[in-house]
C-alpha positions, 0 to 999 in steps of 0.5 A: 481527489486521487485514490490510489488503491494497494491490495496486498495477500501476505504470507502467514509467516510474516502478517503481524510483522509485515503488519508492524512494518506497514505502520510504523516505517514503510507508510510513514515514508510513502506520506514523508513523500509529500504527494498524498493526504491521508490514507486508511488501511482494511482488513478484507472480512469473510473471506479464506484467508488460509493463505494468508490474510488481504488487507488494502492500503489506499492513497490520498492524492488531492490532484492526478499529477499527485498520484504520476509524481509519486510513482515517477520517482518515490515509488520504484524505492520504497516497492523494492525495499518492500520486495527487499526485504519480504522478497516473495511473500506477500503480493500486491495488485494497484489500482488508480481511481478517482473520487466522484462527488 
């Protein structure tokens, strides 16, 4: 199992709208690509939120091939849509992990 982990700090002016957009539009679009079997979203606690809240979104792929297919075929368009909508009012960094049994 591969976990695609995206950590996002969101500007306070857009945090509520961004969260709704994630839940109602962006995450469903990512899941519709068919490369991930599930997702989870978290809000980081015990930190300074004065510059914005931080969220973690994890997408679970059955194989590395699914993740690679997503990044090559679907992610560029979805990432552009996010930047077109929100501009520089968020910052994200991504990691890829493998579940260890």
